[in-house]
N, CA, C, O and CB atoms as a CASP TS submission, in Angstrom:
PFRMAT TS
TARGET T0000
AUTHOR 0000-0000-0000
METHOD Language model
MODEL 1
PARENT N/A
ATOM      1  N   UNK     1     -81.539  77.180  10.203  1.00  0.00           N
ATOM      2  CA  UNK     1     -80.464  76.205  10.180  1.00  0.00           C
ATOM      3  C   UNK     1     -79.285  76.948  10.292  1.00  0.00           C
ATOM      4  O   UNK     1     -78.406  76.445  10.991  1.00  0.00           O
ATOM      5  CB  UNK     1     -80.437  75.335   8.973  1.00  0.00           C
ATOM      6  N   UNK     2     -79.027  78.195   9.684  1.00  0.00           N
ATOM      7  CA  UNK     2     -77.733  78.762   9.579  1.00  0.00           C
ATOM      8  C   UNK     2     -77.466  79.259  10.947  1.00  0.00           C
ATOM      9  O   UNK     2     -76.313  79.196  11.376  1.00  0.00           O
ATOM     10  CB  UNK     2     -77.624  79.863   8.494  1.00  0.00           C
ATOM     11  N   UNK     3     -78.454  79.767  11.703  1.00  0.00           N
ATOM     12  CA  UNK     3     -78.139  80.259  12.976  1.00  0.00           C
ATOM     13  C   UNK     3     -77.881  79.069  14.017  1.00  0.00           C
ATOM     14  O   UNK     3     -77.194  79.210  15.028  1.00  0.00           O
ATOM     15  CB  UNK     3     -79.281  81.183  13.429  1.00  0.00           C
ATOM     16  N   UNK     4     -78.512  77.890  13.646  1.00  0.00           N
ATOM     17  CA  UNK     4     -78.090  76.717  14.606  1.00  0.00           C
ATOM     18  C   UNK     4     -76.809  76.351  14.386  1.00  0.00           C
ATOM     19  O   UNK     4     -76.116  76.011  15.345  1.00  0.00           O
ATOM     20  CB  UNK     4     -78.897  75.478  14.485  1.00  0.00           C
ATOM     21  N   UNK     5     -76.273  76.364  13.033  1.00  0.00           N
ATOM     22  CA  UNK     5     -74.938  75.918  12.734  1.00  0.00           C
ATOM     23  C   UNK     5     -73.963  76.820  13.381  1.00  0.00           C
ATOM     24  O   UNK     5     -72.964  76.372  13.944  1.00  0.00           O
ATOM     25  CB  UNK     5     -74.696  75.851  11.259  1.00  0.00           C
ATOM     26  N   UNK     6     -74.275  78.294  13.302  1.00  0.00           N
ATOM     27  CA  UNK     6     -73.589  79.306  13.885  1.00  0.00           C
ATOM     28  C   UNK     6     -73.429  79.045  15.407  1.00  0.00           C
ATOM     29  O   UNK     6     -72.308  79.069  15.915  1.00  0.00           O
ATOM     30  CB  UNK     6     -74.271  80.575  13.592  1.00  0.00           C
ATOM     31  N   UNK     7     -74.534  78.800  16.127  1.00  0.00           N
ATOM     32  CA  UNK     7     -74.494  78.454  17.409  1.00  0.00           C
ATOM     33  C   UNK     7     -73.546  77.277  17.896  1.00  0.00           C
ATOM     34  O   UNK     7     -72.878  77.345  18.928  1.00  0.00           O
ATOM     35  CB  UNK     7     -75.764  78.197  17.709  1.00  0.00           C
ATOM     36  N   UNK     8     -73.565  76.173  17.021  1.00  0.00           N
ATOM     37  CA  UNK     8     -72.869  74.993  17.319  1.00  0.00           C
ATOM     38  C   UNK     8     -71.427  75.272  17.016  1.00  0.00           C
ATOM     39  O   UNK     8     -70.565  74.664  17.650  1.00  0.00           O
ATOM     40  CB  UNK     8     -73.414  73.799  16.548  1.00  0.00           C
ATOM     41  N   UNK     9     -71.060  76.253  15.981  1.00  0.00           N
ATOM     42  CA  UNK     9     -69.769  76.596  15.761  1.00  0.00           C
ATOM     43  C   UNK     9     -69.065  77.396  16.863  1.00  0.00           C
ATOM     44  O   UNK     9     -67.886  77.264  17.192  1.00  0.00           O
ATOM     45  CB  UNK     9     -69.738  77.277  14.579  1.00  0.00           C
ATOM     46  N   UNK    10     -70.070  78.349  17.449  1.00  0.00           N
ATOM     47  CA  UNK    10     -69.547  79.101  18.586  1.00  0.00           C
ATOM     48  C   UNK    10     -69.243  78.472  19.757  1.00  0.00           C
ATOM     49  O   UNK    10     -68.359  78.862  20.520  1.00  0.00           O
ATOM     50  CB  UNK    10     -70.343  80.023  18.924  1.00  0.00           C
ATOM     51  N   UNK    11     -70.076  77.320  19.971  1.00  0.00           N
ATOM     52  CA  UNK    11     -69.949  76.390  21.146  1.00  0.00           C
ATOM     53  C   UNK    11     -68.617  75.673  21.127  1.00  0.00           C
ATOM     54  O   UNK    11     -67.881  75.602  22.111  1.00  0.00           O
ATOM     55  CB  UNK    11     -71.099  75.334  21.155  1.00  0.00           C
ATOM     56  N   UNK    12     -68.335  75.110  19.855  1.00  0.00           N
ATOM     57  CA  UNK    12     -67.005  74.515  19.577  1.00  0.00           C
ATOM     58  C   UNK    12     -65.992  75.333  19.917  1.00  0.00           C
ATOM     59  O   UNK    12     -65.137  75.048  20.756  1.00  0.00           O
ATOM     60  CB  UNK    12     -66.813  74.163  18.251  1.00  0.00           C
ATOM     61  N   UNK    13     -66.057  76.508  19.200  1.00  0.00           N
ATOM     62  CA  UNK    13     -65.030  77.554  19.434  1.00  0.00           C
ATOM     63  C   UNK    13     -64.806  77.977  20.689  1.00  0.00           C
ATOM     64  O   UNK    13     -63.654  78.297  20.980  1.00  0.00           O
ATOM     65  CB  UNK    13     -65.276  78.641  18.771  1.00  0.00           C
ATOM     66  N   UNK    14     -65.811  78.059  21.642  1.00  0.00           N
ATOM     67  CA  UNK    14     -65.718  78.461  22.948  1.00  0.00           C
ATOM     68  C   UNK    14     -64.827  77.477  23.723  1.00  0.00           C
ATOM     69  O   UNK    14     -63.829  77.826  24.353  1.00  0.00           O
ATOM     70  CB  UNK    14     -67.077  78.585  23.532  1.00  0.00           C
ATOM     71  N   UNK    15     -65.315  76.113  23.612  1.00  0.00           N
ATOM     72  CA  UNK    15     -64.639  75.062  24.305  1.00  0.00           C
ATOM     73  C   UNK    15     -63.236  74.725  23.899  1.00  0.00           C
ATOM     74  O   UNK    15     -62.418  74.227  24.672  1.00  0.00           O
ATOM     75  CB  UNK    15     -65.399  73.921  24.193  1.00  0.00           C
ATOM     76  N   UNK    16     -63.005  75.020  22.653  1.00  0.00           N
ATOM     77  CA  UNK    16     -61.644  74.725  22.132  1.00  0.00           C
ATOM     78  C   UNK    16     -60.707  75.780  22.585  1.00  0.00           C
ATOM     79  O   UNK    16     -59.535  75.440  22.749  1.00  0.00           O
ATOM     80  CB  UNK    16     -61.621  74.631  20.595  1.00  0.00           C
ATOM     81  N   UNK    17     -61.030  76.946  22.800  1.00  0.00           N
ATOM     82  CA  UNK    17     -60.158  78.220  22.982  1.00  0.00           C
ATOM     83  C   UNK    17     -60.533  78.715  24.376  1.00  0.00           C
ATOM     84  O   UNK    17     -61.304  79.665  24.509  1.00  0.00           O
ATOM     85  CB  UNK    17     -60.442  79.423  21.803  1.00  0.00           C
ATOM     86  N   UNK    18     -59.976  78.057  25.445  1.00  0.00           N
ATOM     87  CA  UNK    18     -60.270  78.607  26.716  1.00  0.00           C
ATOM     88  C   UNK    18     -59.321  79.732  27.049  1.00  0.00           C
ATOM     89  O   UNK    18     -59.498  80.385  28.077  1.00  0.00           O
ATOM     90  CB  UNK    18     -60.224  77.550  27.755  1.00  0.00           C
ATOM     91  N   UNK    19     -58.339  79.986  26.241  1.00  0.00           N
ATOM     92  CA  UNK    19     -57.410  81.180  26.416  1.00  0.00           C
ATOM     93  C   UNK    19     -57.988  82.406  25.883  1.00  0.00           C
ATOM     94  O   UNK    19     -57.425  83.487  26.056  1.00  0.00           O
ATOM     95  CB  UNK    19     -56.075  80.966  25.738  1.00  0.00           C
ATOM     96  N   UNK    20     -59.200  82.281  25.175  1.00  0.00           N
ATOM     97  CA  UNK    20     -59.704  83.481  24.603  1.00  0.00           C
ATOM     98  C   UNK    20     -60.311  84.593  25.735  1.00  0.00           C
ATOM     99  O   UNK    20     -60.995  84.276  26.709  1.00  0.00           O
ATOM    100  CB  UNK    20     -60.825  83.026  23.569  1.00  0.00           C
ATOM    101  N   UNK    21     -59.936  85.842  25.409  1.00  0.00           N
ATOM    102  CA  UNK    21     -60.403  86.820  26.220  1.00  0.00           C
ATOM    103  C   UNK    21     -61.907  86.989  26.156  1.00  0.00           C
ATOM    104  O   UNK    21     -62.488  86.437  25.222  1.00  0.00           O
ATOM    105  CB  UNK    21     -59.738  88.011  25.904  1.00  0.00           C
ATOM    106  N   UNK    22     -62.612  87.690  27.043  1.00  0.00           N
ATOM    107  CA  UNK    22     -63.944  87.770  27.072  1.00  0.00           C
ATOM    108  C   UNK    22     -64.348  88.768  26.088  1.00  0.00           C
ATOM    109  O   UNK    22     -65.303  88.559  25.340  1.00  0.00           O
ATOM    110  CB  UNK    22     -64.420  88.047  28.377  1.00  0.00           C
ATOM    111  N   UNK    23     -63.630  89.898  26.054  1.00  0.00           N
ATOM    112  CA  UNK    23     -63.795  90.899  25.137  1.00  0.00           C
ATOM    113  C   UNK    23     -63.943  90.461  23.628  1.00  0.00           C
ATOM    114  O   UNK    23     -64.877  90.790  22.898  1.00  0.00           O
ATOM    115  CB  UNK    23     -62.695  91.770  25.303  1.00  0.00           C
ATOM    116  N   UNK    24     -62.957  89.729  23.304  1.00  0.00           N
ATOM    117  CA  UNK    24     -62.825  89.079  22.031  1.00  0.00           C
ATOM    118  C   UNK    24     -64.133  88.329  21.628  1.00  0.00           C
ATOM    119  O   UNK    24     -64.769  88.447  20.580  1.00  0.00           O
ATOM    120  CB  UNK    24     -61.638  88.114  22.079  1.00  0.00           C
ATOM    121  N   UNK    25     -64.392  87.514  22.724  1.00  0.00           N
ATOM    122  CA  UNK    25     -65.625  86.388  22.619  1.00  0.00           C
ATOM    123  C   UNK    25     -66.813  87.200  22.360  1.00  0.00           C
ATOM    124  O   UNK    25     -67.579  86.902  21.444  1.00  0.00           O
ATOM    125  CB  UNK    25     -65.902  85.422  24.063  1.00  0.00           C
ATOM    126  N   UNK    26     -67.038  88.373  23.241  1.00  0.00           N
ATOM    127  CA  UNK    26     -68.328  89.201  22.846  1.00  0.00           C
ATOM    128  C   UNK    26     -68.315  89.823  21.703  1.00  0.00           C
ATOM    129  O   UNK    26     -69.361  89.971  21.071  1.00  0.00           O
ATOM    130  CB  UNK    26     -68.660  90.197  23.713  1.00  0.00           C
ATOM    131  N   UNK    27     -67.246  90.241  21.301  1.00  0.00           N
ATOM    132  CA  UNK    27     -66.929  90.846  19.815  1.00  0.00           C
ATOM    133  C   UNK    27     -67.459  90.002  18.715  1.00  0.00           C
ATOM    134  O   UNK    27     -68.236  90.482  17.890  1.00  0.00           O
ATOM    135  CB  UNK    27     -65.343  90.983  19.534  1.00  0.00           C
ATOM    136  N   UNK    28     -67.018  88.590  18.664  1.00  0.00           N
ATOM    137  CA  UNK    28     -67.450  87.718  17.863  1.00  0.00           C
ATOM    138  C   UNK    28     -68.822  87.441  17.753  1.00  0.00           C
ATOM    139  O   UNK    28     -69.403  87.242  16.685  1.00  0.00           O
ATOM    140  CB  UNK    28     -66.879  86.761  18.096  1.00  0.00           C
ATOM    141  N   UNK    29     -69.442  87.426  19.103  1.00  0.00           N
ATOM    142  CA  UNK    29     -70.855  86.864  19.122  1.00  0.00           C
ATOM    143  C   UNK    29     -71.739  88.164  18.807  1.00  0.00           C
ATOM    144  O   UNK    29     -72.888  88.040  18.384  1.00  0.00           O
ATOM    145  CB  UNK    29     -71.270  86.111  20.662  1.00  0.00           C
ATOM    146  N   UNK    30     -71.155  89.407  19.030  1.00  0.00           N
ATOM    147  CA  UNK    30     -72.113  90.477  18.645  1.00  0.00           C
ATOM    148  C   UNK    30     -71.901  90.613  16.929  1.00  0.00           C
ATOM    149  O   UNK    30     -72.833  91.154  16.334  1.00  0.00           O
ATOM    150  CB  UNK    30     -71.732  92.015  19.561  1.00  0.00           C
ATOM    151  N   UNK    31     -70.963  90.243  16.281  1.00  0.00           N
ATOM    152  CA  UNK    31     -71.035  90.233  14.900  1.00  0.00           C
ATOM    153  C   UNK    31     -71.841  89.088  14.408  1.00  0.00           C
ATOM    154  O   UNK    31     -72.449  89.153  13.339  1.00  0.00           O
ATOM    155  CB  UNK    31     -69.721  90.218  14.338  1.00  0.00           C
ATOM    156  N   UNK    32     -71.856  87.976  15.219  1.00  0.00           N
ATOM    157  CA  UNK    32     -72.795  86.830  14.775  1.00  0.00           C
ATOM    158  C   UNK    32     -74.222  87.205  14.967  1.00  0.00           C
ATOM    159  O   UNK    32     -75.071  86.906  14.127  1.00  0.00           O
ATOM    160  CB  UNK    32     -72.526  85.502  15.576  1.00  0.00           C
ATOM    161  N   UNK    33     -74.526  87.910  16.154  1.00  0.00           N
ATOM    162  CA  UNK    33     -75.770  88.458  16.207  1.00  0.00           C
ATOM    163  C   UNK    33     -76.383  89.386  15.152  1.00  0.00           C
ATOM    164  O   UNK    33     -77.576  89.301  14.861  1.00  0.00           O
ATOM    165  CB  UNK    33     -75.780  89.051  17.286  1.00  0.00           C
ATOM    166  N   UNK    34     -75.583  90.245  14.599  1.00  0.00           N
ATOM    167  CA  UNK    34     -75.872  91.161  13.572  1.00  0.00           C
ATOM    168  C   UNK    34     -76.022  90.432  12.218  1.00  0.00           C
ATOM    169  O   UNK    34     -76.846  90.773  11.369  1.00  0.00           O
ATOM    170  CB  UNK    34     -74.796  92.214  13.518  1.00  0.00           C
ATOM    171  N   UNK    35     -75.195  89.442  12.089  1.00  0.00           N
ATOM    172  CA  UNK    35     -75.299  88.610  10.907  1.00  0.00           C
ATOM    173  C   UNK    35     -76.678  87.764  10.895  1.00  0.00           C
ATOM    174  O   UNK    35     -77.339  87.523   9.885  1.00  0.00           O
ATOM    175  CB  UNK    35     -74.036  87.645  10.859  1.00  0.00           C
ATOM    176  N   UNK    36     -76.962  87.389  12.126  1.00  0.00           N
ATOM    177  CA  UNK    36     -78.178  86.394  12.205  1.00  0.00           C
ATOM    178  C   UNK    36     -79.380  87.385  11.929  1.00  0.00           C
ATOM    179  O   UNK    36     -80.308  87.005  11.214  1.00  0.00           O
ATOM    180  CB  UNK    36     -78.335  85.543  13.797  1.00  0.00           C
ATOM    181  N   UNK    37     -79.375  88.626  12.475  1.00  0.00           N
ATOM    182  CA  UNK    37     -80.546  89.550  12.402  1.00  0.00           C
ATOM    183  C   UNK    37     -80.687  90.035  11.019  1.00  0.00           C
ATOM    184  O   UNK    37     -81.792  90.334  10.566  1.00  0.00           O
ATOM    185  CB  UNK    37     -80.410  90.751  13.363  1.00  0.00           C
ATOM    186  N   UNK    38     -79.568  90.123  10.317  1.00  0.00           N
ATOM    187  CA  UNK    38     -79.728  90.481   8.871  1.00  0.00           C
ATOM    188  C   UNK    38     -80.180  89.380   7.979  1.00  0.00           C
ATOM    189  O   UNK    38     -80.740  89.614   6.908  1.00  0.00           O
ATOM    190  CB  UNK    38     -78.461  90.984   8.335  1.00  0.00           C
ATOM    191  N   UNK    39     -79.947  88.219   8.401  1.00  0.00           N
ATOM    192  CA  UNK    39     -80.375  86.996   7.538  1.00  0.00           C
ATOM    193  C   UNK    39     -81.906  86.518   7.626  1.00  0.00           C
ATOM    194  O   UNK    39     -82.508  85.929   6.728  1.00  0.00           O
ATOM    195  CB  UNK    39     -79.488  85.768   7.971  1.00  0.00           C
ATOM    196  N   UNK    40     -82.381  86.858   8.786  1.00  0.00           N
ATOM    197  CA  UNK    40     -83.601  86.492   9.128  1.00  0.00           C
ATOM    198  C   UNK    40     -84.847  87.490   8.879  1.00  0.00           C
ATOM    199  O   UNK    40     -84.659  88.680   8.624  1.00  0.00           O
ATOM    200  CB  UNK    40     -83.475  86.170  10.433  1.00  0.00           C
ATOM    201  N   UNK    41     -86.043  86.955   8.965  1.00  0.00           N
ATOM    202  CA  UNK    41     -87.084  88.088   8.837  1.00  0.00           C
ATOM    203  C   UNK    41     -87.335  88.642  10.061  1.00  0.00           C
ATOM    204  O   UNK    41     -86.596  88.308  10.986  1.00  0.00           O
ATOM    205  CB  UNK    41     -88.388  87.671   8.272  1.00  0.00           C
ATOM    206  N   UNK    42     -88.300  89.488  10.281  1.00  0.00           N
ATOM    207  CA  UNK    42     -88.477  90.363  11.433  1.00  0.00           C
ATOM    208  C   UNK    42     -89.182  89.542  12.694  1.00  0.00           C
ATOM    209  O   UNK    42     -89.106  89.839  13.887  1.00  0.00           O
ATOM    210  CB  UNK    42     -89.389  91.647  10.961  1.00  0.00           C
ATOM    211  N   UNK    43     -89.818  88.540  12.154  1.00  0.00           N
ATOM    212  CA  UNK    43     -90.527  87.559  13.264  1.00  0.00           C
ATOM    213  C   UNK    43     -89.523  86.820  14.150  1.00  0.00           C
ATOM    214  O   UNK    43     -89.500  86.901  15.378  1.00  0.00           O
ATOM    215  CB  UNK    43     -91.445  86.386  12.537  1.00  0.00           C
ATOM    216  N   UNK    44     -88.586  85.994  13.296  1.00  0.00           N
ATOM    217  CA  UNK    44     -87.580  85.234  13.916  1.00  0.00           C
ATOM    218  C   UNK    44     -86.368  85.956  14.522  1.00  0.00           C
ATOM    219  O   UNK    44     -85.611  85.389  15.310  1.00  0.00           O
ATOM    220  CB  UNK    44     -87.135  84.329  12.979  1.00  0.00           C
ATOM    221  N   UNK    45     -86.199  87.334  14.093  1.00  0.00           N
ATOM    222  CA  UNK    45     -85.050  88.125  14.616  1.00  0.00           C
ATOM    223  C   UNK    45     -84.965  88.280  15.906  1.00  0.00           C
ATOM    224  O   UNK    45     -83.885  88.148  16.481  1.00  0.00           O
ATOM    225  CB  UNK    45     -84.991  89.327  14.151  1.00  0.00           C
ATOM    226  N   UNK    46     -86.201  88.613  16.609  1.00  0.00           N
ATOM    227  CA  UNK    46     -86.119  88.781  18.106  1.00  0.00           C
ATOM    228  C   UNK    46     -85.669  87.467  18.833  1.00  0.00           C
ATOM    229  O   UNK    46     -84.842  87.484  19.746  1.00  0.00           O
ATOM    230  CB  UNK    46     -87.533  89.228  18.671  1.00  0.00           C
ATOM    231  N   UNK    47     -86.320  86.229  18.327  1.00  0.00           N
ATOM    232  CA  UNK    47     -86.091  85.094  19.083  1.00  0.00           C
ATOM    233  C   UNK    47     -84.404  84.680  18.767  1.00  0.00           C
ATOM    234  O   UNK    47     -83.698  84.246  19.677  1.00  0.00           O
ATOM    235  CB  UNK    47     -87.264  83.888  18.624  1.00  0.00           C
ATOM    236  N   UNK    48     -83.985  84.839  17.641  1.00  0.00           N
ATOM    237  CA  UNK    48     -82.577  84.506  17.405  1.00  0.00           C
ATOM    238  C   UNK    48     -81.617  85.382  18.185  1.00  0.00           C
ATOM    239  O   UNK    48     -80.598  84.884  18.665  1.00  0.00           O
ATOM    240  CB  UNK    48     -82.266  84.615  15.945  1.00  0.00           C
ATOM    241  N   UNK    49     -81.939  86.845  18.350  1.00  0.00           N
ATOM    242  CA  UNK    49     -81.024  87.784  19.105  1.00  0.00           C
ATOM    243  C   UNK    49     -81.169  87.376  20.615  1.00  0.00           C
ATOM    244  O   UNK    49     -80.171  87.556  21.312  1.00  0.00           O
ATOM    245  CB  UNK    49     -81.431  89.407  18.857  1.00  0.00           C
ATOM    246  N   UNK    50     -82.288  86.849  21.201  1.00  0.00           N
ATOM    247  CA  UNK    50     -82.498  86.526  22.600  1.00  0.00           C
ATOM    248  C   UNK    50     -81.590  85.283  22.677  1.00  0.00           C
ATOM    249  O   UNK    50     -80.658  85.260  23.480  1.00  0.00           O
ATOM    250  CB  UNK    50     -84.108  86.266  23.030  1.00  0.00           C
ATOM    251  N   UNK    51     -81.833  84.318  21.909  1.00  0.00           N
ATOM    252  CA  UNK    51     -80.985  83.096  22.055  1.00  0.00           C
ATOM    253  C   UNK    51     -79.493  83.434  22.056  1.00  0.00           C
ATOM    254  O   UNK    51     -78.796  82.774  22.826  1.00  0.00           O
ATOM    255  CB  UNK    51     -81.281  82.090  20.908  1.00  0.00           C
ATOM    256  N   UNK    52     -78.972  84.261  21.390  1.00  0.00           N
ATOM    257  CA  UNK    52     -77.596  84.456  21.127  1.00  0.00           C
ATOM    258  C   UNK    52     -77.096  85.355  22.223  1.00  0.00           C
ATOM    259  O   UNK    52     -75.915  85.352  22.572  1.00  0.00           O
ATOM    260  CB  UNK    52     -77.348  85.036  19.720  1.00  0.00           C
ATOM    261  N   UNK    53     -77.982  86.095  22.737  1.00  0.00           N
ATOM    262  CA  UNK    53     -77.662  87.098  24.044  1.00  0.00           C
ATOM    263  C   UNK    53     -77.591  86.125  25.160  1.00  0.00           C
ATOM    264  O   UNK    53     -76.582  86.178  25.863  1.00  0.00           O
ATOM    265  CB  UNK    53     -78.912  88.347  24.406  1.00  0.00           C
ATOM    266  N   UNK    54     -78.557  85.192  25.452  1.00  0.00           N
ATOM    267  CA  UNK    54     -78.395  84.184  26.409  1.00  0.00           C
ATOM    268  C   UNK    54     -77.322  83.384  26.370  1.00  0.00           C
ATOM    269  O   UNK    54     -76.864  82.995  27.445  1.00  0.00           O
ATOM    270  CB  UNK    54     -79.352  83.441  26.418  1.00  0.00           C
ATOM    271  N   UNK    55     -76.681  82.963  25.085  1.00  0.00           N
ATOM    272  CA  UNK    55     -75.540  82.259  24.846  1.00  0.00           C
ATOM    273  C   UNK    55     -74.406  83.083  25.188  1.00  0.00           C
ATOM    274  O   UNK    55     -73.409  82.530  25.653  1.00  0.00           O
ATOM    275  CB  UNK    55     -75.480  81.799  23.512  1.00  0.00           C
ATOM    276  N   UNK    56     -74.425  84.298  25.024  1.00  0.00           N
ATOM    277  CA  UNK    56     -73.296  85.179  25.478  1.00  0.00           C
ATOM    278  C   UNK    56     -73.135  85.364  26.959  1.00  0.00           C
ATOM    279  O   UNK    56     -72.006  85.338  27.449  1.00  0.00           O
ATOM    280  CB  UNK    56     -73.454  86.511  24.897  1.00  0.00           C
ATOM    281  N   UNK    57     -74.288  85.564  27.755  1.00  0.00           N
ATOM    282  CA  UNK    57     -74.267  85.445  29.210  1.00  0.00           C
ATOM    283  C   UNK    57     -73.750  84.204  29.721  1.00  0.00           C
ATOM    284  O   UNK    57     -72.849  84.208  30.559  1.00  0.00           O
ATOM    285  CB  UNK    57     -75.551  85.616  29.741  1.00  0.00           C
ATOM    286  N   UNK    58     -74.298  83.054  29.237  1.00  0.00           N
ATOM    287  CA  UNK    58     -73.866  81.796  29.597  1.00  0.00           C
ATOM    288  C   UNK    58     -72.395  81.480  29.473  1.00  0.00           C
ATOM    289  O   UNK    58     -71.771  80.844  30.323  1.00  0.00           O
ATOM    290  CB  UNK    58     -74.575  80.913  28.870  1.00  0.00           C
ATOM    291  N   UNK    59     -71.879  81.967  28.352  1.00  0.00           N
ATOM    292  CA  UNK    59     -70.426  81.766  28.025  1.00  0.00           C
ATOM    293  C   UNK    59     -69.593  82.656  28.945  1.00  0.00           C
ATOM    294  O   UNK    59     -68.542  82.235  29.429  1.00  0.00           O
ATOM    295  CB  UNK    59     -70.114  82.110  26.490  1.00  0.00           C
ATOM    296  N   UNK    60     -70.065  83.908  29.193  1.00  0.00           N
ATOM    297  CA  UNK    60     -69.196  84.799  30.141  1.00  0.00           C
ATOM    298  C   UNK    60     -69.316  84.343  31.580  1.00  0.00           C
ATOM    299  O   UNK    60     -68.353  84.524  32.326  1.00  0.00           O
ATOM    300  CB  UNK    60     -69.636  86.348  30.070  1.00  0.00           C
ATOM    301  N   UNK    61     -70.359  83.798  32.006  1.00  0.00           N
ATOM    302  CA  UNK    61     -70.697  83.280  33.274  1.00  0.00           C
ATOM    303  C   UNK    61     -69.732  81.847  33.495  1.00  0.00           C
ATOM    304  O   UNK    61     -69.113  81.710  34.551  1.00  0.00           O
ATOM    305  CB  UNK    61     -72.402  83.004  33.302  1.00  0.00           C
ATOM    306  N   UNK    62     -69.672  80.951  32.566  1.00  0.00           N
ATOM    307  CA  UNK    62     -68.938  79.789  32.579  1.00  0.00           C
ATOM    308  C   UNK    62     -67.565  80.268  32.617  1.00  0.00           C
ATOM    309  O   UNK    62     -66.890  79.824  33.546  1.00  0.00           O
ATOM    310  CB  UNK    62     -69.234  78.875  31.431  1.00  0.00           C
ATOM    311  N   UNK    63     -67.002  81.078  31.813  1.00  0.00           N
ATOM    312  CA  UNK    63     -65.606  81.580  31.828  1.00  0.00           C
ATOM    313  C   UNK    63     -65.265  82.149  33.182  1.00  0.00           C
ATOM    314  O   UNK    63     -64.185  81.842  33.686  1.00  0.00           O
ATOM    315  CB  UNK    63     -65.389  82.655  30.742  1.00  0.00           C
ATOM    316  N   UNK    64     -66.111  82.965  33.820  1.00  0.00           N
ATOM    317  CA  UNK    64     -65.847  83.591  35.258  1.00  0.00           C
ATOM    318  C   UNK    64     -65.847  82.389  36.091  1.00  0.00           C
ATOM    319  O   UNK    64     -64.896  82.273  36.865  1.00  0.00           O
ATOM    320  CB  UNK    64     -67.008  84.725  35.809  1.00  0.00           C
ATOM    321  N   UNK    65     -66.703  81.510  36.076  1.00  0.00           N
ATOM    322  CA  UNK    65     -66.630  80.378  37.155  1.00  0.00           C
ATOM    323  C   UNK    65     -65.319  79.596  36.822  1.00  0.00           C
ATOM    324  O   UNK    65     -64.606  79.342  37.792  1.00  0.00           O
ATOM    325  CB  UNK    65     -68.010  79.319  37.117  1.00  0.00           C
ATOM    326  N   UNK    66     -64.943  79.223  35.727  1.00  0.00           N
ATOM    327  CA  UNK    66     -63.735  78.525  35.490  1.00  0.00           C
ATOM    328  C   UNK    66     -62.597  79.332  36.010  1.00  0.00           C
ATOM    329  O   UNK    66     -61.744  78.764  36.692  1.00  0.00           O
ATOM    330  CB  UNK    66     -63.565  78.216  34.044  1.00  0.00           C
ATOM    331  N   UNK    67     -62.501  80.674  35.736  1.00  0.00           N
ATOM    332  CA  UNK    67     -61.365  81.241  36.159  1.00  0.00           C
ATOM    333  C   UNK    67     -61.342  81.313  37.595  1.00  0.00           C
ATOM    334  O   UNK    67     -60.267  81.164  38.176  1.00  0.00           O
ATOM    335  CB  UNK    67     -61.190  82.469  35.583  1.00  0.00           C
ATOM    336  N   UNK    68     -62.434  81.531  38.251  1.00  0.00           N
ATOM    337  CA  UNK    68     -62.379  81.569  39.784  1.00  0.00           C
ATOM    338  C   UNK    68     -61.887  80.324  40.296  1.00  0.00           C
ATOM    339  O   UNK    68     -60.981  80.292  41.129  1.00  0.00           O
ATOM    340  CB  UNK    68     -63.738  81.840  40.428  1.00  0.00           C
ATOM    341  N   UNK    69     -62.506  79.176  39.783  1.00  0.00           N
ATOM    342  CA  UNK    69     -62.019  77.872  40.325  1.00  0.00           C
ATOM    343  C   UNK    69     -60.386  77.622  40.088  1.00  0.00           C
ATOM    344  O   UNK    69     -59.621  77.138  40.923  1.00  0.00           O
ATOM    345  CB  UNK    69     -62.883  76.683  39.590  1.00  0.00           C
ATOM    346  N   UNK    70     -60.075  78.030  38.874  1.00  0.00           N
ATOM    347  CA  UNK    70     -58.763  77.859  38.645  1.00  0.00           C
ATOM    348  C   UNK    70     -57.756  78.574  39.498  1.00  0.00           C
ATOM    349  O   UNK    70     -56.686  78.079  39.853  1.00  0.00           O
ATOM    350  CB  UNK    70     -58.572  78.162  37.407  1.00  0.00           C
ATOM    351  N   UNK    71     -58.214  79.867  39.823  1.00  0.00           N
ATOM    352  CA  UNK    71     -57.492  80.743  40.730  1.00  0.00           C
ATOM    353  C   UNK    71     -57.501  80.221  42.045  1.00  0.00           C
ATOM    354  O   UNK    71     -56.441  80.213  42.671  1.00  0.00           O
ATOM    355  CB  UNK    71     -58.024  82.082  40.750  1.00  0.00           C
ATOM    356  N   UNK    72     -58.727  79.703  42.653  1.00  0.00           N
ATOM    357  CA  UNK    72     -58.721  79.159  43.892  1.00  0.00           C
ATOM    358  C   UNK    72     -57.848  77.873  44.161  1.00  0.00           C
ATOM    359  O   UNK    72     -57.245  77.644  45.209  1.00  0.00           O
ATOM    360  CB  UNK    72     -60.033  78.917  44.178  1.00  0.00           C
ATOM    361  N   UNK    73     -57.882  77.069  43.036  1.00  0.00           N
ATOM    362  CA  UNK    73     -56.843  75.772  42.974  1.00  0.00           C
ATOM    363  C   UNK    73     -55.467  76.244  42.978  1.00  0.00           C
ATOM    364  O   UNK    73     -54.615  75.574  43.562  1.00  0.00           O
ATOM    365  CB  UNK    73     -57.011  74.832  41.612  1.00  0.00           C
ATOM    366  N   UNK    74     -55.169  77.299  42.403  1.00  0.00           N
ATOM    367  CA  UNK    74     -53.825  77.694  42.225  1.00  0.00           C
ATOM    368  C   UNK    74     -53.380  78.331  43.590  1.00  0.00           C
ATOM    369  O   UNK    74     -52.225  78.166  43.983  1.00  0.00           O
ATOM    370  CB  UNK    74     -53.683  78.689  40.990  1.00  0.00           C
ATOM    371  N   UNK    75     -54.210  78.995  44.252  1.00  0.00           N
ATOM    372  CA  UNK    75     -53.731  79.736  45.537  1.00  0.00           C
ATOM    373  C   UNK    75     -53.595  78.626  46.614  1.00  0.00           C
ATOM    374  O   UNK    75     -52.583  78.597  47.314  1.00  0.00           O
ATOM    375  CB  UNK    75     -54.829  80.957  46.054  1.00  0.00           C
ATOM    376  N   UNK    76     -54.650  77.651  46.776  1.00  0.00           N
ATOM    377  CA  UNK    76     -54.560  76.711  47.782  1.00  0.00           C
ATOM    378  C   UNK    76     -53.846  75.261  47.450  1.00  0.00           C
ATOM    379  O   UNK    76     -53.713  74.372  48.292  1.00  0.00           O
ATOM    380  CB  UNK    76     -55.926  76.525  48.217  1.00  0.00           C
ATOM    381  N   UNK    77     -53.459  75.185  46.235  1.00  0.00           N
ATOM    382  CA  UNK    77     -52.895  74.038  46.011  1.00  0.00           C
ATOM    383  C   UNK    77     -51.426  73.970  45.777  1.00  0.00           C
ATOM    384  O   UNK    77     -50.884  72.886  45.564  1.00  0.00           O
ATOM    385  CB  UNK    77     -53.516  73.537  45.052  1.00  0.00           C
TER
END
């Protein structure tokens, strides 16, 4: 449950702070990964870290897509 609440908090944080840099986003999520890995047992540790890594890649991809769309609209608009 703590990992689920951490994921929800990170999703809310990501969508509230669009001006956040990718490096700081990955830093905070890596700290969340280590915290979740320390709090869970070995069986759930792999699944939690895989979920959080997928969340990182999805966030970075969404961020890059939004940056590209904003740049193209700014250039042609």
